[in-house]
C-alpha positions in Angstrom: -20.4 -4.6 16.9 -19.1 -1.9 14.6 -15.4 -1.1 13.9 -14.2 2.1 12.2 -11.0 1.3 10.2 -8.6 4.0 9.1 -5.9 3.1 6.5 -3.3 5.8 6.0 -1.5 5.8 2.7 1.3 8.2 2.1 -1.1 10.6 0.2 -4.5 9.2 1.0 -6.8 8.1 3.9 -9.2 5.2 3.3 -11.9 4.5 5.8 -14.6 1.9 6.4 -17.1 1.0 9.1 -17.6 -2.8 9.4 -20.5 -4.3 11.2 -20.6 -7.8 12.6 -24.1 -8.9 13.6 -25.2 -11.6 16.1 -25.2 -14.2 13.3 -21.5 -13.4 12.5 -22.5 -11.7 9.2 -20.1 -8.9 8.2 -21.0 -5.9 6.1 -19.6 -2.4 5.3 -22.1 0.3 6.5 -20.0 3.3 5.6 -16.8 3.8 3.4 -14.8 6.3 1.5 -11.4 7.8 0.8 -9.6 11.2 1.1 -7.3 11.8 -1.8 -4.3 14.0 -2.6 -3.2 14.8 1.0 0.4 15.7 0.2 1.3 19.2 -1.2 2.8 17.6 -4.3 -0.3 17.3 -6.5 -1.7 19.5 -9.3 -5.3 19.4 -8.0 -7.0 20.1 -4.6 -7.7 17.3 -2.1 -11.1 15.8 -2.0 -13.0 13.2 0.1 -15.6 10.7 -1.1 -18.3 9.1 1.2 -20.4 6.1 0.5 -23.4 5.2 2.7 -26.2 2.9 1.6 -27.4 4.5 -1.7 -25.8 7.8 -0.7 -22.5 8.9 -2.3 -20.9 12.3 -2.0 -17.6 14.0 -3.0 -16.4 17.1 -1.2 -13.4 19.3 -1.9 -11.3 20.7 1.0 -8.1 22.7 1.3 -6.2 21.4 4.3 -3.8 18.7 3.1 -3.7 16.6 6.3 -4.5 13.1 7.2 -5.7 14.3 10.7 -8.0 16.9 9.1 -9.5 14.2 6.8 -10.0 11.9 9.8 -11.9 14.7 11.6 -14.1 15.1 8.5 -14.9 11.4 8.6 -15.7 11.4 12.4 -18.0 14.5 11.9 -19.7 12.8 8.9 -20.4 9.7 11.0 -21.8 11.8 13.8 -24.0 13.6 11.3 -25.3 10.3 9.9 -25.8 8.8 13.3 -23.5 5.9 12.8 -21.9 4.7 16.0 -18.9 2.3 16.4 -17.3 0.4 19.2 -13.6 0.3 18.1 -11.2 2.1 15.8 -8.5 0.1 13.9 -5.4 1.4 12.1 -2.8 0.0 9.8 0.7 0.4 11.2 3.6 -0.1 8.8 6.7 -1.2 10.7 6.9 -2.6 14.3 10.5 -3.8 13.9 9.2 -7.2 15.1 8.0 -5.8 18.5 4.2 -6.4 18.1 1.6 -7.4 15.5 -2.0 -6.5 16.4 -2.4 -4.7 19.7 -4.6 -2.1 21.6 -3.1 1.4 21.8 -2.2 2.6 25.3 0.2 5.2 26.6 3.3 2.9 26.7 2.6 1.7 23.2 2.3 5.3 22.0 5.9 5.9 23.2 7.0 2.9 21.2 5.1 4.2 18.1 6.8 7.6 18.3 10.2 5.8 18.5 9.4 4.0 15.2 8.7 7.2 13.2 12.2 7.1 11.5 11.4 3.8 9.9 8.5 5.3 8.0 8.9 9.0 8.0 5.9 9.6 5.6 3.4 7.1 6.9 4.1 6.8 10.7 3.6 10.5 11.5 0.4 10.5 9.4 -1.0 7.4 11.3 -0.1 8.9 14.6 -1.8 12.2 13.7 -5.0 10.2 13.0 -4.7 8.2 16.2 -4.2 11.4 18.2 -7.2 13.1 16.4 -9.4 10.1 17.3 -8.1 10.2 20.9 -8.9 13.9 21.2 -12.3 13.8 19.6 -13.6 10.5 20.8 -11.4 9.4 23.7 -13.8 6.7 25.0 -13.5 4.6 21.8 -10.7 1.9 22.1 -8.1 2.0 19.3 -5.9 -0.8 18.0 -3.2 -1.2 15.3 -2.3 -4.1 13.1 1.1 -4.4 11.5 1.4 -4.4 7.7 4.3 -6.8 7.1 3.3 -10.1 8.8 2.5 -11.7 5.4 6.1 -11.5 4.4 7.4 -13.4 7.4 7.7 -16.5 5.2 10.4 -14.9 3.0 13.4 -17.3 3.1 16.8 -16.4 4.6 18.5 -15.9 1.3 15.9 -13.4 0.2 15.6 -11.4 3.5 19.2 -11.3 4.6 21.4 -8.3 3.7 25.0 -8.6 2.6 26.3 -6.8 5.7 28.7 -8.1 8.4 26.9 -10.6 10.6 27.6 -8.7 13.8 25.8 -5.6 12.4 22.8 -7.7 11.4 22.7 -9.4 14.8 23.1 -6.1 16.7 20.6 -4.0 14.8 18.2 -6.6 13.4 18.6 -5.4 9.8 16.7 -7.5 7.3 14.1 -7.3 4.5 10.6 -6.9 6.1 8.5 -6.0 3.1 5.2 -4.1 3.2 1.7 -4.0 1.7 1.3 -7.4 3.4 -2.3 -6.8 4.3 -3.1 -6.1 0.6 -1.2 -9.2 -0.6 -2.9 -11.3 2.0 -6.3 -10.1 0.8 -5.7 -10.5 -3.0 -4.2 -14.0 -2.5 -7.4 -15.1 -0.8 -9.5 -13.5 -3.6 -7.4 -15.3 -6.3 -8.0 -18.7 -4.5 -11.7 -18.1 -4.4 -11.9 -16.8 -7.9 -10.3 -19.9 -9.5 -11.6 -22.3 -6.8 -8.1 -23.6 -6.5 -5.9 -24.3 -3.4 -3.3 -21.6 -3.0 -0.6 -24.3 -3.0 -0.9 -24.7 -6.7 -0.3 -21.1 -7.7 2.7 -19.0 -8.6 1.6 -15.4 -8.3 3.3 -12.0 -9.0 1.2 -9.3 -7.4 1.8 -5.6 -8.1 0.4 -3.2 -5.4 0.4 0.1 -7.2 -0.7 3.0 -5.0 -0.9 6.7 -5.5 1.9 7.0 -3.0 3.8 3.7 -2.3 4.1 0.7 -4.6 5.6 -2.7 -4.4 5.7 -6.2 -6.0 5.6 -9.5 -4.3 6.4 -13.1 -5.5 3.9 -15.5 -3.9 4.3 -19.3 -4.2 1.9 -21.8 -2.6 0.1 -19.0 -0.8 3.3 -17.6 0.8 5.5 -14.6 0.2 8.9 -15.6 -1.0 10.2 -12.2 -2.0 9.1 -8.6 -2.3 10.5 -5.3 -3.6 10.5 -3.3 -0.4 13.0 -4.0 2.3 13.9 -2.9 5.9 11.9 0.3 5.0 9.5 1.2 2.2 12.2 3.2 0.3 13.5 0.5 -1.9 12.1 -1.2 -5.0 9.8 0.5 -7.5 9.7 4.1 -8.7 7.2 5.7 -6.3 5.4 9.0 -6.0 8.0 10.8 -3.9 10.4 7.9 -3.0 13.4 6.9 -4.9 13.0 3.2 -5.1 16.3 1.4 -5.8 19.3 3.6 -6.1 23.0 3.2 -5.5 23.6 3.5 -1.7 26.9 5.2 -2.4 24.9 8.3 -3.5 24.1 8.8 0.3 27.8 8.7 1.1 28.7 11.2 -1.6 25.9 13.6 -0.7 26.9 13.5 3.0 30.7 13.4 2.6 31.3 15.6 -0.4 28.2 17.9 -0.6 27.5 18.3 3.1 24.0 16.8 3.3 22.9 15.8 6.8 21.0 12.5 7.5 17.7 14.4 8.0 18.3 16.1 4.6 18.7 12.7 3.0 15.6 11.3 4.7 13.6 14.3 3.3 15.2 14.0 -0.1 14.8 10.3 -0.7 11.4 10.0 0.9 9.6 13.2 0.0 11.3 14.9 -3.0 12.3 12.1 -5.3 10.5 9.4 -7.4 7.9 10.7 -9.9 8.0 14.1 -8.3 11.7 14.4 -8.7 11.8 13.3 -12.3 8.7 15.0 -13.5 9.4 18.2 -11.5 5.7 19.0 -11.1 3.6 16.2 -9.6 4.0 13.0 -7.6 0.8 11.5 -9.1 1.2 9.2 -12.1 -2.3 10.2 -13.2 -1.2 13.9 -13.5 2.0 12.7 -15.3 0.1 10.6 -17.8 -1.9 13.6 -18.9 1.4 15.3 -20.0 3.4 12.5 -21.5 2.7 13.5 -25.1 3.9 17.0 -24.7 6.4 17.1 -21.8 9.7 15.2 -21.9 10.1 15.1 -18.1 6.6 13.5 -17.7 7.4 11.0 -20.4 10.7 10.0 -18.7 9.0 9.7 -15.3 6.3 7.4 -16.8 8.8 5.3 -18.7 11.0 4.9 -15.6 7.9 3.8 -13.6 7.1 1.1 -16.2 10.7 0.0 -16.7 11.3 -0.7 -13.1 8.0 -2.5 -12.7 8.7 -4.8 -15.7 12.1 -5.5 -14.3 10.8 -6.8 -11.0 8.1 -8.8 -12.7 10.7 -10.5 -14.9 13.1 -11.2 -12.1 10.3 -12.7 -9.9 9.1 -14.9 -12.8 12.6 -16.4 -12.8 12.7 -16.7 -8.9 9.3 -18.5 -9.0 10.3 -20.8 -11.8 7.4 -19.5 -13.9 4.2 -17.6 -13.3 0.5 -18.6 -13.3 -1.1 -15.3 -12.3 -0.1 -11.6 -12.6 -2.2 -9.3 -10.4 -2.6 -5.5 -10.4 -4.1 -4.0 -7.3 -4.7 -0.7 -5.4 -5.6 2.6 -7.0 -3.3 2.8 -9.9 -3.2 -1.0 -10.5 -7.0 -1.2 -10.7 -7.9 2.2 -12.2 -5.2 2.8 -14.7 -5.5 0.7 -17.9 -2.5 2.4 -19.6 -0.1 1.3 -16.8 -1.3 -2.3 -17.1 -1.1 -2.2 -20.8 2.5 -0.9 -20.9 3.7 -3.2 -18.2 2.4 -6.3 -20.1 3.8 -5.1 -23.4 6.5 -7.4 -24.9 6.2 -9.8 -22.0 5.3 -12.8 -24.3 8.6 -14.5 -23.3 7.2 -15.4 -19.9 3.6 -16.1 -21.1 2.0 -12.7 -20.4 -0.4 -11.4 -23.1 -3.0 -8.8 -22.3 -6.3 -8.4 -24.1 -6.4 -4.7 -24.9 -10.2 -4.4 -25.1 -10.8 -6.3 -21.8 -8.0 -4.2 -20.2 -9.4 -0.8 -21.2 -13.0 -1.9 -20.2 -12.0 -3.6 -16.9 -14.4 -2.8 -14.1 -12.9 -1.3 -10.9 -15.2 -2.6 -8.2 -14.5 -6.3 -8.6 -12.1 -8.8 -10.2 -11.5 -8.4 -13.9 -9.6 -11.0 -16.0 -7.8 -9.1 -18.7 -5.5 -11.6 -20.4 -5.9 -12.7 -24.0 -7.2 -16.2 -24.8 -3.8 -17.4 -25.8 -2.0 -16.0 -22.8 -0.3 -18.7 -20.6 -0.6 -16.3 -17.6 -3.8 -15.2 -16.1 -3.8 -11.4 -15.7 -6.2 -10.0 -13.1 -7.2 -6.6 -11.8 -8.3 -6.9 -8.2 -9.5 -4.1 -5.9 -7.6 -4.5 -2.6 -9.3 -4.5 0.7 -6.6 -3.8 3.3 -9.3 -2.4 5.6 -11.0 -5.8 5.7 -7.8 -7.4 6.8 -7.3 -4.7 9.5 -10.9 -5.4 10.7 -10.3 -9.2 10.6 -7.1 -9.0 12.6 -8.7 -6.6 15.1 -11.7 -8.9 15.4 -9.4 -11.7 16.6 -7.8 -9.3 19.1 -11.2 -7.9 20.4 -12.8 -11.4 20.7 -9.7 -12.8 22.4 -9.4 -9.9 24.9 -10.7 -10.3 28.5 -14.3 -9.2 28.8 
């Protein structure tokens, strides 16, 4: 059995084909990623493919998740790779479902959930629709991203709103990037050959679009930086992260902004793009920090917010055993890791500059200094494996 997994980021599309053989061995037979899919980057989008010993990068001009998905489907057809199911990551179900097959009634529900994730949900739906149009006979399923955070305690997920509003509308912190945290927590356990119950972990999922931090104790999430939606928390590519909510009131009441204006402003025009004024990609910004004050400010704000969350979660956890950096920026950008760990000796974090700058990107790297009380790891995430794994349970549990 083979499963094609699509994982829509806000500005990227990761894809993998997993194969499970009759002996229950699992391997990846095809993989890749489309980059820079939003019109807020300096450089053109490109897509990378990996198949056996074959690797290829191709530039393209249509900045669209659906177009990138079509390129993937065409490439699989060209290579003669067949698959039985297609799995997708879905961000926010508002507690209505977890991992389910996609049918027409569910599609109606998915469209109703677009406002909760105005960047990701339309992109995911566009890929689902593209698959439905091009390969309608292949069953599709989705798995929800925030199940890992269901263990967050009441005091951490409850908002300070009147109880009747919370009960009526179901407002609470949900948290996201759960599939990523689920995966790296397992990898940490295996790497140190320790039970999860003995570890206090702060994990930083730093993507090219969205980013978050999670406090993980005894293998369970106890807090995370994102909330009811993915807008809160860290400085992100085009999202504000934490801001004073009264700014919404002023912009609407005094300056005439409409709710859809604010949705667009806070989700698509703020963050690194808003501060730097030229790019939403931290990689573009880093290239200019020595010569451009806006880029320097954007970078410093990104680092400052991240350090603040790490520090606060170290207090919440009552200490920290392991600090993890994951996803594209977390794994591939040594400068971000270096600056985040700078002057963090007070909580036991000391990075080894040489190990950090030379860290490999395709496996776990331990980059702390010998005298660091905290283990510092760079771990490539594998959300796609978790999507496949959750789908496998659905597929094998479904009526034959």
